[in-house]
NUBA-39837 format. One record per residue (C-alpha): residue in one letter; x, y, z. Coordinates in steps of 0.5 Angstrom, whole numbers, padded with zeros to 4 digits, always signed. Layout:
N
AXYZ/...
//
This chain:
440
M+0104+0142+0151/M+0097+0141+0153/N+0096+0142+0161/N+0089+0138+0161/K+0092+0131+0161/T+0095+0127+0167/V+0103+0127+0168/Y+0106+0121+0171/F+0113+0122+0174/I+0117+0115+0175/G+0122+0118+0181/I+0118+0124+0183/K+0122+0125+0189/G+0128+0126+0185/T+0131+0134+0186/G+0129+0136+0179/M+0123+0131+0178/A+0120+0134+0184/S+0121+0141+0181/L+0118+0139+0175/A+0112+0136+0178/K+0110+0142+0182/I+0111+0146+0176/C+0106+0142+0172/H+0101+0142+0177/N+0102+0149+0178/L+0100+0150+0170/G+0094+0146+0171/Y+0096+0139+0169/T+0094+0133+0173/V+0100+0130+0177/L+0102+0124+0181/G+0108+0120+0181/S+0112+0114+0184/D+0118+0113+0188/I+0122+0108+0194/D+0118+0109+0200/R+0124+0112+0204/H+0122+0119+0206/F+0127+0125+0202/F+0126+0132+0203/T+0123+0134+0197/E+0116+0130+0198/D+0114+0134+0203/S+0113+0140+0198/L+0109+0135+0194/K+0105+0133+0200/E+0103+0140+0201/L+0100+0140+0194/N+0096+0134+0195/I+0100+0131+0189/P+0100+0123+0191/I+0106+0119+0191/L+0105+0111+0190/S+0110+0105+0191/F+0112+0102+0184/D+0107+0098+0181/A+0106+0097+0173/N+0099+0098+0174/N+0100+0105+0176/I+0102+0107+0168/K+0095+0108+0165/D+0093+0110+0158/D+0093+0117+0155/Y+0098+0119+0161/I+0104+0123+0160/V+0110+0119+0163/V+0116+0122+0165/I+0122+0117+0167/G+0127+0120+0172/N+0134+0119+0170/A+0136+0115+0175/F+0131+0109+0173/T+0132+0104+0168/N+0129+0098+0164/D+0129+0094+0171/N+0124+0099+0174/V+0117+0095+0173/E+0114+0102+0171/V+0119+0104+0166/K+0118+0097+0163/A+0111+0098+0163/A+0111+0105+0160/K+0116+0103+0154/E+0111+0097+0152/N+0105+0102+0152/S+0104+0105+0146/N+0098+0109+0148/I+0102+0114+0153/E+0107+0120+0151/R+0113+0118+0154/Y+0119+0123+0155/S+0126+0123+0159/Y+0126+0128+0165/H+0130+0133+0161/D+0127+0132+0154/F+0120+0133+0157/L+0123+0140+0161/G+0127+0142+0154/K+0120+0142+0150/M+0117+0146+0156/M+0123+0151+0155/N+0121+0153+0149/D+0115+0156+0151/Y+0119+0162+0155/R+0125+0166+0155/T+0129+0161+0158/I+0136+0163+0162/T+0140+0156+0164/V+0145+0155+0169/S+0150+0150+0168/G+0157+0149+0170/S+0161+0144+0175/H+0159+0148+0182/G+0155+0153+0184/K+0149+0151+0179/T+0143+0151+0184/T+0145+0157+0188/T+0146+0161+0182/T+0139+0159+0179/T+0136+0161+0186/L+0140+0168+0185/L+0137+0169+0178/H+0130+0167+0180/D+0131+0172+0186/M+0133+0178+0181/L+0129+0177+0176/S+0122+0175+0180/Y+0123+0182+0183/S+0121+0186+0177/Q+0119+0181+0172/K+0114+0175+0171/A+0119+0169+0172/G+0118+0162+0174/T+0124+0157+0175/L+0126+0150+0176/I+0132+0149+0181/G+0135+0143+0183/D+0134+0142+0190/G+0126+0140+0189/R+0124+0148+0188/G+0120+0150+0182/F+0115+0156+0180/L+0112+0157+0173/D+0105+0161+0171/L+0102+0161+0164/D+0104+0168+0163/D+0111+0168+0165/T+0116+0171+0161/Y+0122+0168+0164/F+0124+0161+0166/S+0131+0160+0169/V+0133+0153+0169/E+0138+0149+0173/A+0142+0145+0167/C+0146+0139+0169/E+0151+0136+0164/Y+0151+0129+0167/R+0150+0125+0161/R+0150+0131+0157/H+0143+0132+0159/F+0143+0139+0158/L+0143+0138+0150/S+0136+0137+0150/Y+0135+0145+0152/H+0136+0151+0147/P+0136+0157+0152/N+0136+0164+0150/I+0142+0166+0155/A+0146+0161+0159/I+0151+0162+0165/M+0157+0157+0165/T+0160+0157+0172/N+0166+0154+0171/F+0169+0147+0168/E+0172+0143+0173/I+0171+0136+0171/D+0166+0131+0175/H+0162+0126+0173/V+0168+0121+0172/D+0163+0115+0172/Y+0160+0118+0165/F+0166+0122+0162/K+0172+0119+0160/D+0177+0125+0161/E+0177+0132+0162/R+0177+0133+0154/D+0171+0129+0154/Y+0168+0133+0159/L+0169+0140+0156/S+0167+0138+0150/A+0160+0137+0153/F+0159+0145+0154/E+0162+0146+0148/E+0156+0142+0144/F+0151+0146+0149/S+0154+0153+0147/K+0152+0151+0140/N+0145+0151+0143/V+0145+0158+0146/S+0141+0163+0141/E+0143+0169+0144/L+0149+0170+0149/L+0153+0166+0153/I+0156+0169+0160/V+0162+0165+0162/Y+0167+0165+0168/G+0173+0168+0165/D+0178+0167+0170/D+0177+0159+0169/E+0183+0156+0167/H+0180+0151+0163/L+0177+0156+0158/E+0183+0158+0154/R+0183+0151+0152/M+0175+0151+0150/H+0172+0153+0143/L+0165+0156+0146/S+0161+0158+0140/G+0156+0164+0140/N+0156+0171+0143/I+0160+0171+0150/I+0161+0175+0156/T+0166+0174+0161/Y+0165+0175+0169/G+0170+0174+0174/F+0175+0178+0179/T+0180+0180+0174/S+0179+0186+0170/G+0181+0182+0163/N+0173+0180+0164/D+0167+0184+0161/I+0164+0184+0168/Y+0168+0184+0174/V+0169+0186+0181/K+0173+0191+0185/N+0174+0194+0192/M+0170+0188+0196/D+0168+0189+0203/K+0167+0182+0207/M+0163+0182+0213/H+0161+0176+0217/D+0154+0176+0214/S+0155+0180+0208/T+0159+0183+0202/A+0160+0189+0199/F+0163+0190+0192/D+0164+0195+0186/V+0161+0192+0179/Y+0165+0194+0173/Y+0162+0193+0166/K+0167+0194+0160/D+0171+0198+0165/Q+0165+0203+0167/K+0163+0202+0175/I+0155+0201+0174/H+0154+0200+0182/R+0156+0198+0189/F+0152+0192+0191/N+0151+0190+0198/L+0149+0183+0199/P+0147+0178+0204/I+0152+0173+0201/V+0159+0170+0204/G+0164+0167+0200/D+0168+0169+0194/H+0164+0164+0190/M+0158+0167+0192/V+0160+0174+0189/L+0162+0170+0183/N+0155+0167+0183/S+0152+0174+0184/L+0156+0177+0178/A+0154+0172+0173/V+0146+0174+0175/I+0148+0181+0175/A+0151+0180+0168/V+0144+0177+0166/G+0141+0183+0169/I+0145+0188+0165/Y+0143+0184+0158/E+0136+0184+0159/G+0136+0192+0161/I+0134+0191+0169/T+0136+0197+0173/V+0141+0196+0178/E+0137+0198+0183/Q+0132+0192+0181/M+0138+0188+0181/E+0140+0190+0188/M+0133+0189+0191/G+0132+0183+0188/L+0139+0180+0190/R+0137+0182+0197/N+0132+0177+0197/F+0136+0171+0197/K+0135+0167+0203/G+0140+0161+0200/A+0138+0155+0196/L+0135+0148+0200/R+0141+0144+0202/R+0146+0149+0200/F+0150+0152+0206/V+0143+0152+0211/I+0145+0155+0217/E+0141+0153+0224/E+0143+0156+0230/G+0142+0152+0237/K+0143+0154+0244/E+0150+0151+0244/N+0152+0149+0237/I+0151+0152+0230/Y+0149+0147+0224/I+0150+0148+0217/D+0147+0143+0212/D+0150+0143+0205/Y+0150+0139+0198/A+0157+0139+0197/H+0160+0133+0195/H+0166+0135+0191/P+0172+0137+0194/T+0172+0144+0191/E+0165+0145+0194/I+0167+0142+0200/D+0173+0147+0200/V+0169+0153+0199/T+0163+0151+0204/L+0168+0150+0210/K+0172+0157+0208/A+0165+0160+0208/A+0163+0157+0215/K+0170+0159+0218/T+0169+0167+0215/R+0162+0166+0218/Y+0164+0164+0225/P+0172+0165+0226/D+0172+0164+0233/R+0168+0157+0233/K+0171+0150+0232/I+0169+0147+0226/V+0167+0140+0225/A+0166+0137+0218/I+0161+0131+0217/F+0162+0128+0210/K+0158+0122+0207/G+0160+0121+0199/H+0157+0120+0193/R+0160+0115+0188/V+0166+0112+0189/G+0169+0113+0182/R+0169+0121+0185/L+0172+0119+0191/H+0178+0115+0187/Y+0179+0120+0182/F+0179+0126+0187/Q+0182+0123+0193/D+0188+0127+0195/Q+0183+0133+0194/F+0178+0130+0198/A+0183+0129+0204/S+0186+0136+0203/S+0179+0140+0203/L+0176+0136+0209/G+0183+0137+0213/Q+0182+0144+0214/A+0176+0143+0219/D+0178+0142+0227/E+0175+0135+0226/V+0173+0131+0221/C+0168+0125+0221/L+0166+0121+0215/M+0160+0116+0214/P+0160+0110+0209/F+0157+0110+0202/T+0150+0107+0203/S+0147+0106+0196/I+0148+0101+0191/D+0150+0107+0185/D+0155+0109+0190/Y+0160+0103+0187/E+0163+0102+0181/E+0166+0096+0178/G+0173+0096+0178/I+0174+0101+0183/D+0177+0098+0190/M+0176+0104+0194/D+0172+0106+0200/I+0171+0111+0205/D+0176+0108+0210/D+0181+0109+0205/L+0180+0117+0205/Q+0180+0116+0213/T+0187+0113+0213/M+0189+0120+0209/I+0186+0125+0214/P+0190+0124+0220/G+0185+0124+0226/S+0179+0123+0222/H+0174+0119+0225/L+0169+0114+0221/I+0161+0115+0224/D+0154+0112+0222/L+0147+0114+0224/D+0148+0110+0232/E+0149+0112+0238/Q+0156+0111+0239/S+0157+0116+0233/L+0153+0121+0236/D+0157+0120+0243/L+0163+0122+0239/L+0160+0128+0235/Q+0157+0131+0242/S+0164+0130+0245/F+0166+0136+0240/G+0161+0141+0242/P+0160+0146+0243/A+0162+0147+0235/V+0159+0149+0228/Y+0157+0142+0225/V+0158+0142+0218/F+0154+0136+0214/M+0156+0135+0207/S+0153+0131+0202/S+0148+0130+0196/K+0146+0124+0200/D+0141+0123+0206/I+0146+0126+0211/Y+0141+0131+0214/D+0138+0125+0219/L+0145+0125+0223/R+0144+0132+0223/D+0137+0132+0226/A+0139+0126+0231/L+0145+0131+0234/K+0140+0136+0234/L+0135+0132+0239/R+0141+0130+0243/Y+0143+0138+0245/N+0135+0139+0245/D+0137+0144+0240/
//
C-alpha cells in the first residue's frame, strides 16, 4: 500500500478503527474521519495526533481517497452511500484494509471468545521488549512502524471478519459461543474458527483445556496450552499474591522457567501462557519474555483500577457472563476484605436473552448489583421481548439505575466499596460522576 495518500475512516471512533487510523498516521498517510458527535474514549488519542474528526456529510468523501468503512455502518449512512457511488476512490471494509496491511509483516493474531484485548496487549509487551514490533489492539491503541518485523493484531470472529486475515501465527484463547445475533448456533460459531485456522501459515496456539476443542477440526500445526499436563505448554506450582502471580512453565514436560508477573487471576495466567508459547516458537529467551511481560500495565477498559480516598473504582469491558465472572473473581482476589459493588450495562438484548441464567449467576456473586438500561438502537433485536428489568427480577436485591442523581445517591450509600463498572458501552460516564460525588 502506498502511504502518500489520504485515508478517510467512516466511524473513526470505533475501537478498531481508531487503532487503525493511528497506525496509518504513523506510517505517513494523511488521516481523517467521521463519527457521531458524542464523546467516546478513543477520540482523545486521535486528537492528540491532530487527526480531524468530522460530522457525517456526503461531501467529506473526495476523489482519490482511500475510504475505510467501519463495520457498524451500512448504506443508510450518507458517507457510505457516497463512497459506494464514487468510482474514483479505493474503498475497503475495516477488516479487508487491515488484512491487506498485515501481509507486509510477520503477523500474529489473537482470536477467541474472551481475553483477546488483554492477550494482544501482553503479546505486544513481550515482543516489543526485544524485537521491532507493532500492534493493533481493540481498545483504540495502534502502533506500527515501516521497519517493524512483527505485527500483533486482535482478530474478532464477529461476522467472520477475521477470515480476511492470513497470519503466520494465531492464538485462539477459547471457544464459548458469543455474538448470538449473527451465529446461528454453537456449531456455526465453532466453524468460523475452523475456517480461520486454514488461513494460518505456520502455527496455531490453542487453549487445550477448552471443552469445545475435542469437537473441532482445526487445521495445521497446533500447540496447546493450559493448566493440565496433557497440553504442550502448561503451568505448575502457582503462587497467587494480591497483585502478582508466580508460576512454573513446562514445555513438552520440561520446566523452562519460573515466571513472576504483575497479573491477577487464572485467566491472566492463561493469557500470559499463550504469549509465552509465541516466545518459545520465535526463539525469544525466557529472560526477555519475562522482562517484556513485566511491562504489562493492563489494556484500556480491561480491569483498570483507580484508587480514591475512600473507594476503589474498576473499569472493565466485560459484557459476557464469563467475562463478568472472571472480573468479579479478580476483584475479590485483589480486595478480599472490601465490599464489591457490580454495575453492569448490557450490550445486545439477544446476548442477554441467550445467557440470562449465566448473567444472573455471575453478577450475583457481588455484594451489591446495579443494572443499567440498554441505550443504543443496535442493542435491540426483532422478536426478542426482553429488557434489563427481566434480569433484575432474576437477581434478588439488585437495583435498576441510570445516570441520574437518585442512582448516584444509591451507589454512594454502598460505600466505601470496590465499585466494578462492566460494559462494552459508555458506562464510564457513571463512574466519573460517582468519583465526583466522593471527590475521589
